[in-house]
Backbone bond lengths (Angstrom), bond angles and torsions (degrees), N, CA, C in turn:
res aa  C-N    CA-C-N  psi(-1)  N-CA   C-N-CA  omega(-1)  CA-C   N-CA-C  phi
1 M - - - 1.458 - - 1.526 109.26 -
2 S 1.286 116.24 133.24 1.461 122.43 179.06 1.524 108.82 -113.11
3 P 1.331 116.45 94.93 1.472 119.55 -172.43 1.517 114.99 -74.83
4 R 1.309 114.00 144.52 1.463 121.73 171.69 1.523 107.05 -76.36
5 V 1.316 116.28 131.97 1.455 121.04 179.49 1.522 109.25 -88.70
6 F 1.343 116.50 -48.89 1.458 121.14 174.15 1.523 109.25 -167.86
7 K 1.316 114.28 170.87 1.458 121.49 178.60 1.516 107.93 -128.58
8 E 1.321 115.69 137.91 1.469 121.81 178.21 1.527 106.17 -130.27
9 G 1.330 116.89 105.05 1.463 119.89 -173.53 1.520 109.06 63.01
10 E 1.330 116.88 -127.08 1.462 120.80 177.45 1.528 112.93 -86.96
11 L 1.321 117.48 -9.29 1.459 121.59 -176.43 1.522 110.59 -81.13
12 V 1.316 115.21 129.50 1.462 122.44 179.85 1.530 107.74 -112.33
13 F 1.324 116.69 124.96 1.458 123.44 -179.95 1.528 107.84 -108.44
14 W 1.330 116.07 124.86 1.462 119.07 -174.44 1.520 111.59 -149.33
15 F 1.339 115.21 159.11 1.458 121.90 177.30 1.521 108.60 -100.55
16 H 1.312 115.49 142.26 1.459 120.71 173.19 1.525 106.08 -94.89
17 S 1.317 117.48 123.29 1.466 120.75 -175.87 1.522 112.44 -59.89
18 H 1.318 118.54 -32.02 1.466 120.80 176.70 1.530 110.05 -59.75
19 D 1.319 116.87 -42.74 1.467 121.04 179.28 1.522 110.95 -61.00
20 V 1.317 116.02 -43.53 1.464 121.10 -178.41 1.525 110.46 -62.10
21 L 1.319 116.47 -39.07 1.463 120.53 -177.37 1.527 113.79 -79.80
22 W 1.303 118.15 -34.70 1.459 120.08 -167.13 1.515 116.58 -117.46
23 E 1.312 119.56 -13.99 1.456 120.46 -178.64 1.518 110.79 -103.72
24 H 1.308 115.28 150.19 1.470 120.67 -178.20 1.518 112.69 -91.07
25 R 1.333 116.79 -13.44 1.465 121.70 179.05 1.517 109.34 -107.31
26 A 1.307 115.63 139.19 1.466 120.02 176.48 1.523 109.28 -70.81
27 S 1.328 115.71 143.90 1.464 121.36 178.09 1.513 109.70 -149.22
28 I 1.320 114.84 161.55 1.454 121.09 176.19 1.526 107.68 -137.47
29 H 1.308 116.11 146.17 1.461 121.92 177.15 1.521 108.73 -102.12
30 V 1.316 116.34 149.14 1.466 121.07 -179.60 1.518 108.39 -132.41
31 G 1.323 114.75 125.26 1.452 120.99 177.36 1.510 110.69 -126.47
32 K 1.299 114.21 178.70 1.465 120.50 179.68 1.519 108.01 -118.70
33 G 1.325 116.08 107.65 1.456 121.40 177.05 1.512 115.69 85.85
34 S 1.336 117.89 -27.76 1.468 120.34 -179.74 1.521 109.21 -157.26
35 Q 1.324 115.45 177.34 1.460 122.44 178.53 1.525 108.43 -102.01
36 N 1.332 116.26 119.03 1.460 121.39 -178.16 1.521 107.71 -141.98
37 D 1.317 117.24 98.58 1.456 121.02 -173.68 1.517 113.34 -58.18
38 A 1.311 118.06 -37.28 1.465 120.73 -176.79 1.527 112.59 -67.37
39 N 1.322 117.64 -26.01 1.464 121.15 -173.91 1.521 115.62 -116.09
40 D 1.316 117.83 -16.89 1.460 120.70 -175.21 1.530 111.98 -79.01
41 A 1.320 114.86 156.60 1.459 121.31 175.71 1.527 109.37 -74.95
42 K 1.319 115.02 151.36 1.462 121.44 175.12 1.518 106.91 -123.66
43 I 1.324 115.48 131.12 1.460 121.68 -176.80 1.528 109.26 -121.87
44 W 1.330 116.29 124.97 1.467 120.18 171.59 1.523 108.49 -71.19
45 L 1.314 116.20 140.95 1.463 121.60 178.66 1.520 112.22 -103.19
46 E 1.323 116.17 -18.80 1.454 120.63 -178.74 1.522 110.26 -144.32
47 P 1.291 121.54 152.87 1.461 125.66 -0.10 1.532 112.68 -70.42
48 Q 1.346 116.14 -12.05 1.464 120.60 174.29 1.520 107.63 -145.99
49 I 1.300 116.25 162.91 1.460 121.09 178.45 1.527 108.26 -74.68
50 E 1.341 115.79 121.36 1.456 120.31 177.78 1.529 109.70 -155.40
51 I 1.300 115.49 155.58 1.460 121.03 -178.32 1.524 109.40 -75.98
52 A 1.322 116.16 123.09 1.461 121.45 174.07 1.523 109.49 -88.97
53 R 1.331 116.00 -38.82 1.469 122.39 179.69 1.519 108.24 -152.70
54 E 1.317 117.12 128.40 1.467 120.81 -178.33 1.521 113.00 -72.11
55 G 1.311 117.48 -29.00 1.459 120.63 -177.96 1.516 111.44 71.28
56 R 1.327 116.00 -171.50 1.466 121.35 -177.98 1.522 112.60 -124.22
57 T 1.317 116.74 -0.47 1.455 121.27 -173.95 1.527 112.91 -83.34
58 L 1.327 117.02 -37.58 1.462 121.69 -170.49 1.524 112.19 -102.43
59 S 1.318 114.95 144.84 1.460 120.10 170.44 1.532 107.74 -74.52
60 R 1.299 117.86 168.66 1.475 121.61 177.75 1.529 109.79 -59.66
61 T 1.320 117.61 -40.77 1.467 121.46 178.64 1.525 110.57 -62.22
62 E 1.322 117.43 -44.61 1.472 121.36 179.43 1.522 110.98 -66.43
63 L 1.322 117.36 -37.71 1.457 120.64 177.79 1.536 110.13 -63.78
64 N 1.324 116.87 -44.94 1.471 120.24 177.45 1.532 111.26 -63.58
65 Q 1.323 116.46 -39.72 1.465 121.13 176.85 1.531 109.49 -61.97
66 S 1.322 116.94 -42.02 1.469 121.90 178.98 1.521 111.29 -60.20
67 L 1.333 116.31 -42.98 1.467 120.09 178.73 1.522 111.12 -61.61
68 Q 1.313 117.46 -40.13 1.469 121.05 177.70 1.528 111.22 -65.10
69 I 1.324 116.76 -42.31 1.470 120.90 179.21 1.525 109.84 -64.12
70 I 1.325 116.69 -41.03 1.466 120.44 178.49 1.525 109.88 -62.78
71 K 1.330 118.13 -45.05 1.467 121.49 178.91 1.525 111.02 -59.06
72 Q 1.337 116.91 -42.10 1.461 121.18 -178.40 1.527 112.43 -70.30
73 N 1.331 117.71 -23.62 1.463 122.06 -174.88 1.525 112.67 -117.32
74 L 1.331 117.83 18.02 1.460 120.90 -172.75 1.530 112.87 -57.28
75 G 1.313 118.08 -43.90 1.468 120.38 -179.97 1.521 111.77 -58.44
76 R 1.290 115.56 -48.01 1.475 122.35 179.32 1.528 111.15 -63.04
77 I 1.328 116.70 -40.87 1.464 121.00 -179.82 1.522 110.52 -66.45
78 M 1.326 117.30 -44.29 1.469 120.49 179.97 1.528 111.65 -65.38
79 E 1.316 117.69 -35.96 1.469 120.10 174.82 1.520 110.35 -61.45
80 A 1.323 116.70 -44.76 1.465 121.14 179.09 1.525 110.95 -65.25
81 W 1.347 117.18 -39.98 1.471 121.65 178.23 1.526 109.86 -59.69
82 N 1.330 116.61 -49.54 1.464 120.74 -178.19 1.523 111.63 -64.44
83 A 1.316 117.96 -38.70 1.468 121.34 177.40 1.521 110.22 -64.73
84 H 1.340 117.25 -43.28 1.464 120.75 179.63 1.529 110.46 -66.39
85 K 1.308 117.08 -37.63 1.467 121.44 179.49 1.532 110.61 -64.75
86 R 1.333 116.66 -41.10 1.478 119.96 177.82 1.534 110.51 -61.85
87 K 1.320 117.12 -41.35 1.470 121.08 179.45 1.514 112.12 -67.56
88 A 1.335 116.49 -35.20 1.464 121.13 -175.41 1.524 112.77 -74.61
89 H 1.325 117.14 -25.65 1.477 120.01 -177.24 1.494 112.22 -94.71
């Protein structure tokens, strides 16, 4: 299961369960209107916020907006990541 963390306008922020189980760095995916792993952007959350994959769903403006939203909500996102990771293991 890949849970939605939150939605801001048309932007959907979600975790990919594969990432939670197999990667050592926290990340979040960002799509427009829905969750689509093949096309959505992936953003590393640690050790710093950076783009892992730009994807094909978001324009450059939307991607930059997503990064700002992630920065503003990082504490909340990391809490959700850690809670989801505990459930997944």
